[in-house]
N, C-alpha and C positions, 0 to 999 in steps of 0.2 A: 374392869382395869383395862386402861387401854395403853397398848405399845405400837410403836412403828412396825416393829419386825421382831418375833421371839426369839433370842438365841439362848446360849449356855447359862447367860447372866441373868437374864429376865425368869427362864426356867426355874432357877434355884430359887428366887427370890418367890415366885409365884407358888412352889410348892410348899414352901415354908407358911407363904400365907394362906394357902387352901387349907394347911393342917391346923393353922391357927381358928380360922373361921369353922371349921368342922367341930372344934370342940366348943364354940358356941352355939351348935345348929345352924350356923349361916351358910347361904351358899355362894361363893365366889365364882364369877366367869371371868375368862380373859379376852380381849379382842386385839386382835392383831389386824393392821391395815393391809398387810401383804406378807406371804410366806415365800417370798422371792427373795433370795440372800445374795442379791450382784453386789450390794452396795455393803453388806457387812456377810462376807461367806463363813458362816459360821461352823460348818461340817454338819453331818448328822445330827441332830438334835430333836429326832423323835421319841426316840427312848426317855427323853427327859422332861417331856410334856406329860404329866399325868395328873391333870386339871382340866377343866371343860375349857374350851378353845374355840372362839368365832373368828376367822379371816374372811374380811370384806372383799380382799382382792384375790382370791387363788390365782398362783400363778397358772393352773392348769385352765383358767379360764379369760386369761388376758396375755396376749402375745407380747406386751413389752413392760417392762417397770417402772414403777412411778416413784422416782428419786426423792427422798426426804425434803431436800433445799429446792424442789417444783412446786410452785403455788397450784398444786392440780386440786380442783375442787371434786373428782370421781368420788374417793372415800368418803369425804366429808357430806358429798349426798348420799351415800348408801347408810352411813352412820344413822340418822334420826328414825328410820323405818326400822331398822334393826332393834334400838332402843325401845320403841314403842313396844316390840313384842316381848321383849328382856323384862322391861319396867322394871330396873334396879331400882334399889331404896338409896344408894349411894354411889358415887361413880368418881374412881381416881383416873387423872385425865393428865396426860405428859405435857407439860408447859403450857404456854398461852399463844406462842408464834406461829404453829403450825393449823392450817384449815380444819384438820380434823381437831384440834384441842378447841378451836374457837365454835365450831358445830356442838362439840360436845356441851362445852360450856352454856352454849345458846340453848341445847335442848333442857340442862338444868333449870336454867332460868326459867323457862316454858312452864315446866312442870314440877316447880319448887321442889326440886331433888339436892340435897345438900352435895356440894362436889370437894374433892382433894387436889391440889396441883401438887403432881411431882416433879420436881425442878433440882437442877443442878446447874442452873445460873449463878453467876459472881458478877460482883461490879467491875472488877478489872478484864471481863474476858473481852471487851472491844471498848472503843472510846464512846461514851453515853453523851446524850443529848439531852437536856434537862425537859425539854418540851416532849420528847418521843418517851421519857420516862413517865412524865404527867399523865400523858394519854395511856400509857400500860398500865399504869396503877389504876385509872379511872374505869377504863375499857372493860378490862380483865382480872387483874390481881386482887382487888377489892372485891372481886365478885365471888371468890371461891371462900368457901367456909374455914379450909385448914389446908396444910401443907406438909407434903413428906420431903425430907431435901437430903443432900448428900452430907454435908457438913456445915460447919459454925459461917464459913465465908458465904455459904448459899442461904443460909438462914439470915445472917446480917443485910444480904440484898434485897431479900423479899418483904423485910422488916422498912428499908428505904423506901419501897414501894407499897406500903401503907399496909401488910399485912400484919397483925398483932403478936408477937413474940411467944404468948401462950397457945398459940393455936398453929403452931410451927414444931414440927417432930422433924428427929434426926433417923437414918435408917435406909434411905433409899440407894445407896451406893455400895451395894453387898453383890460377892461373889460365892461360890460354893467354896469354903476356905477348905474343907475336909477332903475334898476332891483332888485339889492342887498341893495338899499335905502330902497326902497318901500317894498319889503319883511321882511326885520329886522325890520320896523316900526310895519307893521301888526301884526307879532308877539308881540312886546313890547305892542302895546296897547290891546291886549286880550292875555296873555301868557297861562289862560286855554286853550283856542282853539288851541292855537299852540303845547301845549302840547298832545292835544288830535290828533292833527294830527302827531304830532312824539313823541312815546310813550316812546321812551327811553331817551329822555330827562330828565337830574335829576333835582330834587326838589331844591336843595341849588346852590347858586351862583358855576358859575364855569369858570375855563380857558377852550379857545378852540383850538384844533390843527385841522388843515384840510391839509393832506399830505399823499403822499404814504411811507407804511412802508419798507422803505432799508434804508441801513447802511447811506448814507450820508445825510438822512435827521436828523440823529440825534436823535430820539425820547427816544433811548434806555437811553441815557445821561438826557433828561428831564425829564424823571420818576424818575431817579435818585435824580436829583435836588429838582424834587416836593416833594419826600420822606421830604429833609432835609428842605424844607418850610412849611412842614406840621409839622415836629417835633418842630420848632421854633416858627410859630405861635398859635401851639395848635390845635388840633386834633378838637375840637367844634368849632374854629373859621376858620378853613381851608376851603376855598373853594375845591371845584371837580375839575378833570382833565378830559377833555373829547377829545379821540384821534379818529377824524374821518377818517377813510381810510382803506386800505389792502395792503398787500404785505410781498414779504419772510421773512421779520423782524418780524411779528406779533407773532411767536408762542414764539420768545425770550422775546420781550415784555410782552407777557401774563405771562410767567415765572417769570419774573423781578417782576410784580406788586402782584402776589401771593407769592411770596418771601418775600417781603417788608410790605407783609399784607395789602394791598391797594385796592383790590379787591371791596370794600365798596365804594372807592371814585374817583378811576381811571376807565373811562368807554371806551370801545370799541366797538362803533356802527356799525362798518365798513364802507364800503364805502356809500357815501350820496349823493342822486342825484341833480344835478343842481337846479331841481325843489323843494326839501326840504329841500336845505342847509341854505335858508334865515331864516327859523324859528332857527335853529341850531345859527347861528348869533346873530339874533334880541334876546335872551335870554342869551347871554353869557355876562360876565364881561369884558372880556378882551381875546385876540388872541395872540398866540404864534407861532413865527417860526423860531424852534432852527437849521436850516441845518446847517451841515459843509460848503457846497458850492453849490450854485444856481446862475444861469445865472440873472434870474430875480424874479421870485415867484409869479405869477399872482393871489395867496391865498392872498396874503396882499393888492393887490387893493381890491379884494372882501371884506376883513375884514374893511379896510378903507372905503369902500363905505357903508358899514351895520352901519357904526358910531362906530368904537370899537376902544379904545387903544390899540396900537400894540407894543407887546414886540418881539423885532427881532434881529438875528444872526447879525453881522457886515459884513458879508462875502457873505450876501443875495443881489443879485443885486439891487434888489426893495427897501430895506433897504437905501440904498444911496440915493435913491429919494424922499421914500415915508415916511420916519421915521425922525422927528427932533426931535434929543436925548431932553426927558423930556417937549416938547409941545406936541405932540399926542401920544407919545408912551415912549419905553425904550430901546437903543440898548445893546446888551451883547457878550462877546467873547464865541464864541460857543463850544470850547475846553474847558471852565472852568463851570465845574458843580457850583462852588462858586458864578461866577457872574451870573449864569442864576437863580439860588435860591434868588440873592440879587435883581435881577427885579421883579420875583415874590413877596417876601415880599415887595417892593418899591411900587407895584403898589395897592398889598393887602391893605396897611397903607393909601393910601390916600382916603380922604372923597368922596363919591358919585358925588358931583358936582363937584370935580376936574377931577373925571373920565369922566364924562359926557362932559367938556369943551375938552378933550382930543378925544373923539370920534366925537365932533363937528369937531375941527383943521382935523381929518383924513378925513373927509369928503371935507374938502375945499381943503386939499392939493392934493385930488385923481382928483379932478374935472378937473385938468391941465393932466389927462390920461385918459380921454374918449374917446369912439370909434370916436367923431370929431375930436378930434387931431390926431386921427389914421387917416382918411382920409385927412385930410389938408395937414399931412407929407407925404401922399402918392402924392398926386396933386401936392406938390412941388418937390418931388423926379423926376415925370413924365418931370415936366418942365426943370428941369436941363440934366435928362436922355437923353432926345431930344437934347438940345443943345449941350450936349458934346460929342455924338456919334461921 
């Protein structure tokens, strides 16, 4: 199985897949392009990796990282010789647009090895041009023998690209649900200790956002919507807003916070590690994901597993699967500040029992998106890929 860079999410899936493969007396090997976490600062995940792992470009041997969005051919050129040595019977490949993905698919075609595409692309991720979609289908997608995808929207997109329904399996987008459930519960049972561990957690109730601070994540508009919520609910009654993350939009968001006189109630603690985030989820009242566009959004899995009501943009892939509007959270139009404000007001005005029930339903819904489901989907994809070779 190939990934760009293995963090906590991937490690949880790979541990489950490794255990499932062991039961069948199969060997699973993971490949990552780089162990440089500059693009996705996961924190220390060394203890999470309990399966065989090959790194094509270890940080110790390269002076600069190779970002995912660059058309770098270095890792793609290293992959074939490693696969020649490994001689896998089947290969699971991330998407089709990266050089590493195309190199992996080409190797499979050359050696008649079945291939599985792992995808979380959906039709509305961007404006689609029919001729590009046709080329994508002919050159790449139809050459895969099976697929493992996040949810129904991702399956529908692959069907549009020509992969048959019966070769597509769900379960790709999973996190370690138990970890987030347990860490959040520990924080709730002893809030004083949680705040001692994480000294930046505010004393007041708060909404929490966990995201990269880039334009498409739409945090700037959320801060504007939060200011309107605060005016309507009253400054004394209003919850705080915690925005965990870093990125190129951080300075403009900070300036907006100052301009709107929100410095005492909007908190920017920066990036919070995988090991620490459970405390922040545990003491939050609700989770907000305002992205303009998101293929999936695994932070939604985390928040659901942590037992939070979730307020989510309608264009987030995970929202389609993990949010039942009015049951475990609320959906809103990410282009509308008013609709965001409505969602913030609605969840605030609920009584604590109703919010607790929402959090309970979040945990029940996300049970269907656990690492075990990833492993089950993968094994089904393996069976079909072998048959359809």
